TORPA-4810 file (N, C-alpha, C, O; in nm, 3 decimals):
<nodes>
NODE_1_-15.989_-9.863_-6.209_-15.975_-10.001_-6.246_-15.836_-10.023_-6.309_-15.793_-9.946_-6.395_X
NODE_2_-15.769_-10.127_-6.265_-15.636_-10.155_-6.315_-15.641_-10.226_-6.450_-15.733_-10.302_-6.479_X
NODE_3_-15.541_-10.197_-6.531_-15.529_-10.270_-6.656_-15.468_-10.406_-6.627_-15.416_-10.431_-6.518_X
NODE_4_-15.475_-10.494_-6.725_-15.416_-10.627_-6.709_-15.266_-10.614_-6.684_-15.210_-10.690_-6.605_X
NODE_5_-15.200_-10.520_-6.751_-15.056_-10.501_-6.734_-15.024_-10.458_-6.591_-14.928_-10.508_-6.532_X
NODE_6_-15.102_-10.367_-6.535_-15.080_-10.323_-6.397_-15.103_-10.438_-6.300_-15.029_-10.454_-6.203_X
NODE_7_-15.205_-10.518_-6.327_-15.235_-10.633_-6.243_-15.118_-10.731_-6.243_-15.078_-10.781_-6.138_X
NODE_8_-15.063_-10.757_-6.360_-14.949_-10.849_-6.370_-14.827_-10.793_-6.299_-14.758_-10.866_-6.228_X
NODE_9_-14.800_-10.666_-6.317_-14.685_-10.604_-6.251_-14.700_-10.611_-6.099_-14.604_-10.642_-6.028_X
NODE_10_-14.819_-10.582_-6.051_-14.844_-10.592_-5.907_-14.829_-10.735_-5.858_-14.778_-10.759_-5.749_X
NODE_11_-14.872_-10.830_-5.941_-14.861_-10.969_-5.902_-14.715_-11.010_-5.888_-14.679_-11.080_-5.794_X
NODE_12_-14.632_-10.967_-5.981_-14.490_-11.000_-5.974_-14.432_-10.946_-5.843_-14.356_-11.015_-5.775_X
NODE_13_-14.466_-10.824_-5.809_-14.416_-10.766_-5.684_-14.465_-10.844_-5.562_-14.387_-10.876_-5.473_X
NODE_14_-14.592_-10.875_-5.559_-14.649_-10.949_-5.446_-14.597_-11.092_-5.439_-14.579_-11.147_-5.331_X
NODE_15_-14.574_-11.150_-5.555_-14.530_-11.288_-5.561_-14.386_-11.304_-5.514_-14.342_-11.414_-5.484_X
NODE_16_-14.315_-11.196_-5.509_-14.174_-11.198_-5.470_-14.095_-11.293_-5.560_-13.996_-11.352_-5.518_X
NODE_17_-14.141_-11.304_-5.680_-14.078_-11.391_-5.779_-13.933_-11.352_-5.800_-13.846_-11.437_-5.819_X
NODE_18_-13.908_-11.223_-5.797_-13.772_-11.175_-5.821_-13.679_-11.204_-5.703_-13.557_-11.189_-5.716_X
NODE_19_-13.734_-11.245_-5.591_-13.652_-11.275_-5.473_-13.613_-11.422_-5.465_-13.553_-11.465_-5.366_X
NODE_20_-13.645_-11.497_-5.566_-13.600_-11.635_-5.571_-13.698_-11.739_-5.518_-13.660_-11.854_-5.500_X
NODE_21_-13.821_-11.700_-5.492_-13.920_-11.797_-5.446_-13.960_-11.887_-5.563_-13.966_-11.843_-5.677_X
NODE_22_-13.988_-12.012_-5.533_-14.037_-12.102_-5.636_-14.183_-12.070_-5.665_-14.248_-11.997_-5.590_X
NODE_23_-14.232_-12.125_-5.775_-14.374_-12.106_-5.806_-14.460_-12.165_-5.695_-14.561_-12.106_-5.655_X
NODE_24_-14.421_-12.279_-5.646_-14.498_-12.345_-5.539_-14.501_-12.260_-5.412_-14.606_-12.246_-5.350_X
NODE_25_-14.387_-12.204_-5.373_-14.381_-12.119_-5.254_-14.467_-11.995_-5.272_-14.535_-11.951_-5.179_X
NODE_26_-14.463_-11.939_-5.390_-14.545_-11.821_-5.420_-14.693_-11.855_-5.411_-14.772_-11.780_-5.354_X
NODE_27_-14.732_-11.968_-5.469_-14.872_-12.011_-5.465_-14.919_-12.030_-5.321_-15.029_-11.987_-5.285_X
NODE_28_-14.837_-12.092_-5.240_-14.874_-12.113_-5.099_-14.886_-11.980_-5.025_-14.980_-11.960_-4.948_X
NODE_29_-14.791_-11.890_-5.047_-14.791_-11.762_-4.977_-14.912_-11.677_-5.014_-14.969_-11.608_-4.929_X
NODE_30_-14.951_-11.682_-5.142_-15.064_-11.601_-5.189_-15.197_-11.675_-5.185_-15.301_-11.618_-5.216_X
NODE_31_-15.192_-11.801_-5.146_-15.311_-11.886_-5.139_-15.384_-11.889_-5.273_-15.505_-11.867_-5.283_X
NODE_32_-15.304_-11.917_-5.378_-15.357_-11.929_-5.513_-15.318_-12.064_-5.570_-15.218_-12.123_-5.527_X
NODE_33_-15.394_-12.114_-5.666_-15.354_-12.238_-5.731_-15.221_-12.219_-5.805_-15.192_-12.111_-5.856_X
NODE_34_-15.143_-12.325_-5.811_-15.013_-12.320_-5.877_-15.026_-12.277_-6.023_-14.945_-12.198_-6.072_X
NODE_35_-15.125_-12.328_-6.093_-15.145_-12.292_-6.232_-15.171_-12.142_-6.252_-15.125_-12.084_-6.350_X
NODE_36_-15.244_-12.082_-6.160_-15.271_-11.938_-6.166_-15.142_-11.860_-6.151_-15.117_-11.764_-6.224_X
NODE_37_-15.060_-11.900_-6.055_-14.932_-11.833_-6.032_-14.846_-11.842_-6.157_-14.788_-11.743_-6.201_X
NODE_38_-14.836_-11.960_-6.214_-14.753_-11.979_-6.332_-14.801_-11.894_-6.449_-14.721_-11.831_-6.518_X
NODE_39_-14.931_-11.892_-6.472_-14.984_-11.817_-6.587_-14.969_-11.667_-6.566_-14.941_-11.594_-6.662_X
NODE_40_-14.987_-11.619_-6.445_-14.971_-11.476_-6.419_-14.826_-11.433_-6.430_-14.796_-11.325_-6.482_X
NODE_41_-14.736_-11.516_-6.382_-14.593_-11.483_-6.394_-14.553_-11.482_-6.541_-14.481_-11.392_-6.585_X
NODE_42_-14.598_-11.580_-6.616_-14.566_-11.587_-6.759_-14.619_-11.463_-6.830_-14.548_-11.403_-6.912_X
NODE_43_-14.742_-11.423_-6.800_-14.801_-11.305_-6.864_-14.724_-11.179_-6.826_-14.699_-11.093_-6.911_X
NODE_44_-14.688_-11.167_-6.700_-14.616_-11.049_-6.653_-14.478_-11.040_-6.717_-14.435_-10.932_-6.758_X
NODE_45_-14.409_-11.152_-6.726_-14.276_-11.151_-6.786_-14.284_-11.118_-6.935_-14.195_-11.052_-6.989_X
NODE_46_-14.389_-11.162_-7.000_-14.409_-11.130_-7.142_-14.429_-10.979_-7.160_-14.375_-10.918_-7.252_X
NODE_47_-14.507_-10.920_-7.070_-14.530_-10.776_-7.076_-14.401_-10.700_-7.050_-14.368_-10.605_-7.120_X
NODE_48_-14.327_-10.743_-6.948_-14.200_-10.677_-6.917_-14.102_-10.688_-7.033_-14.032_-10.592_-7.066_X
NODE_49_-14.097_-10.804_-7.096_-14.007_-10.824_-7.209_-14.042_-10.730_-7.323_-13.953_-10.673_-7.387_X
NODE_50_-14.170_-10.714_-7.348_-14.211_-10.625_-7.458_-14.177_-10.479_-7.428_-14.158_-10.399_-7.520_X
NODE_51_-14.170_-10.443_-7.301_-14.136_-10.307_-7.262_-13.986_-10.280_-7.273_-13.944_-10.167_-7.296_X
NODE_52_-13.907_-10.385_-7.255_-13.761_-10.370_-7.255_-13.707_-10.369_-7.397_-13.615_-10.294_-7.428_X
NODE_53_-13.764_-10.452_-7.481_-13.711_-10.466_-7.618_-13.755_-10.353_-7.706_-13.720_-10.350_-7.824_X
</nodes>
């Protein structure tokens, strides 16, 4: 079973967020609601930030 952190990291990779896709494009590609995409990206970035600092 994946941890929430692993799930968020995987989501960032799948979302191709780092490749310059908008939240809307990511939501359409993954067939997820826009709000879900935004909240998962925010959570993942928060986790990444805590790992870097």
